[in-house]
C-alpha positions, 0 to 999 in steps of 0.5 A: 932540885929545891922548892922556896916560896915568895911572899908579897904582901900588900896593904892597900890604901888606894881607892882604885880597887878596879885598877888594882885587881886588873893589875892583879889579874894580869900579873897572874895571867902573865906568869901562868903563860910564861913559865912552868918553874913557877906558880903564882897565887893571890889571895886577899885577907878574909873580911879585909878586902884591902889586904892581898898576899901573893905567892910565887912558888918556885922549882928552880935555884933559891934567890936570896933577895928574890926572883926578878919576878917578884921584885918587879911584882913588889915594885909595881905595887908600891903605888897601891899601898905598903908591901912587904916582900919575904923569902921562904926556903923549904924546910924539908930541902934544908933537912934533906941537904944540911949545906943549905 
């Protein structure tokens, strides 16, 4: 089993902070209820309340373009600002299996 991480960064330019926070809260709640193969956390940049980062930790097969969940989240957040969606592979897993 491999581990991988998806990050979705949002630089928000919205004035609707309450709506954005509600969307983020609902995303976390749905993921935590739906699966044990994914873990999600949301952070905001220290002293910059308009910047957020969502991390989705996966313990299933790596998906090079991101999980369907990550893609849906990134798409949903585009209305709130600039979004950067990246995939990170565990270096430990890669060293254990050079074929990856």
